[in-house]
C-alpha positions in Angstrom: 16.1 -3.9 -0.1 19.4 -2.1 -0.7 19.4 -0.2 2.7 18.6 -3.4 4.5 21.3 -5.4 2.8 23.9 -2.7 3.1 23.1 -2.3 6.8 23.4 -6.0 7.4 26.7 -6.3 5.3 28.4 -3.4 7.2 27.2 -4.7 10.6 28.9 -8.0 9.8 32.3 -6.3 9.3 34.7 -6.1 12.3 34.8 -2.8 14.3 31.6 -1.3 12.9 28.2 -0.9 14.3 25.2 0.3 12.1 22.2 2.4 12.8 19.6 1.9 10.0 17.0 4.8 10.1 13.7 4.4 8.3 12.8 7.9 7.0 10.2 6.6 4.4 7.0 7.2 6.4 4.8 6.1 3.5 6.3 2.6 2.6 8.2 1.9 5.8 10.0 -1.0 4.1 13.0 -1.0 6.5 10.6 -1.0 9.5 8.5 -3.8 8.0 11.5 -6.0 7.2 12.6 -6.0 10.8 9.1 -6.6 12.1 8.7 -3.1 13.7 5.5 -1.9 12.3 3.3 -0.2 15.0 6.3 0.8 17.1 7.1 4.5 17.8 10.1 5.7 15.9 11.7 8.7 14.2 8.6 10.6 13.2 7.2 10.3 16.7 10.4 11.7 18.2 10.4 14.6 15.7 6.7 15.5 16.4 6.6 14.8 20.1 9.3 16.3 22.3 8.9 13.7 25.1 10.6 10.9 23.2 14.3 10.0 23.8 16.4 8.4 21.1 17.3 5.5 23.5 13.6 4.6 23.9 13.2 4.2 20.2 16.2 2.3 19.1 15.6 -1.4 18.4 18.5 -4.0 18.6 18.2 -6.7 16.0 19.2 -10.3 16.1 22.1 -9.2 14.0 25.1 -8.2 16.2 26.0 -4.6 15.7 22.8 -3.6 13.9 20.3 -1.3 15.5 17.2 0.1 13.8 15.3 3.3 14.3 11.9 2.6 12.8 9.9 5.2 11.0 7.2 5.3 13.7 3.6 6.4 13.2 2.4 8.4 10.2 2.5 12.1 10.5 1.4 15.0 8.4 4.2 17.2 7.3 6.8 14.5 7.3 9.2 16.4 5.0 8.9 19.3 7.2 9.8 17.2 10.2 12.9 15.9 8.5 13.9 19.4 7.5 13.4 20.7 11.0 15.9 21.9 13.5 14.9 18.9 15.7 16.1 16.5 13.0 19.4 18.4 12.6 20.0 18.1 16.4 19.0 14.4 16.3 21.4 13.9 13.4 24.2 15.5 15.3 23.4 13.3 18.4 23.4 10.1 16.3 26.6 10.9 14.5 28.4 12.0 17.6 27.4 9.2 19.9 29.6 6.5 18.5 32.7 7.0 16.4 32.5 3.6 14.8 28.9 3.8 13.9 27.7 3.9 10.3 24.3 5.5 9.9 22.1 4.5 7.0 19.2 6.7 6.1 16.7 4.9 4.1 14.5 7.3 2.1 12.0 7.3 -0.7 13.0 8.1 -4.3 14.5 11.5 -4.9 11.9 12.5 -7.4 8.8 10.9 -5.8 8.8 13.1 -2.7 10.9 15.9 -1.2 12.0 13.7 1.7 15.4 12.8 0.1 16.1 16.5 -0.6 15.4 17.4 3.1 17.8 14.6 4.2 20.6 15.2 1.7 22.2 18.0 3.7 22.5 15.7 6.8 24.2 12.9 4.9 27.9 12.5 4.5 27.6 10.2 1.5 24.7 9.5 -0.8 24.0 6.3 -2.8 21.3 6.4 -5.5 19.4 3.3 -6.4 18.3 2.9 -10.0 15.9 0.2 -11.1 17.2 -1.7 -14.1 14.9 -1.3 -17.2 12.8 1.3 -15.4 14.8 4.3 -14.3 15.6 6.5 -17.4 18.9 8.4 -17.8 17.0 11.7 -17.7 15.5 10.8 -14.4 18.9 9.8 -12.9 20.5 13.0 -14.3 17.7 15.0 -12.6 18.1 13.3 -9.3 21.8 13.9 -9.4 21.2 17.6 -10.0 18.7 17.9 -7.2 21.1 16.3 -4.7 24.7 17.4 -4.0 26.6 15.5 -6.8 29.8 15.8 -4.9 28.4 13.6 -2.1 27.0 10.9 -4.3 29.5 8.1 -3.9 27.8 5.6 -6.2 24.8 4.4 -8.0 23.3 0.9 -7.4 21.6 -0.8 -10.3 18.9 -2.8 -8.7 16.7 -5.6 -10.2 19.0 -6.3 -13.1 18.5 -9.6 -14.9 21.3 -9.2 -17.3 23.9 -12.0 -17.3 27.4 -10.7 -16.7 29.4 -10.8 -19.9 32.8 -10.8 -18.3 33.5 -13.9 -16.0 36.6 -14.9 -14.2 38.0 -18.2 -13.1 38.3 -18.8 -9.4 39.5 -22.3 -8.6 37.7 -23.7 -11.5 34.4 -22.0 -11.0 33.3 -19.1 -13.2 31.7 -16.0 -11.7 
């Protein structure tokens, strides 16, 4: 949810293109949202040398938003993400377009080792915490596992709390 909305939001800005990469081979939420289940993607490219990046990128109906789906399930997905091939792919993706923002959607830090394998490839990291569910200790542990210096923020997701502070904007309160 957060990756999808962040990708769409940034793609709607001027002078930016977005590549959203689904690295969560188990849930494949990003792939599912864009209707790309069953299509080859990231894990196919990492496991089979014949794939080219251009063949797997999918343009969406949102201008400036391209998706690299997760692809088909593979054993050893974390090992594939930690591979030299993934590092080369990451360099290719980041060097191809100077205005491109790359969003890597990954599973939770403590649920699998996927996020840990991806962290060295990311310039910035945003953690997502579920309101009423993610414990402070869990968040602290996730921050310790990742490079805390590259964590640029934490998104509190699924919050039902009403905002205490409101401001007046042309007679409407927000």
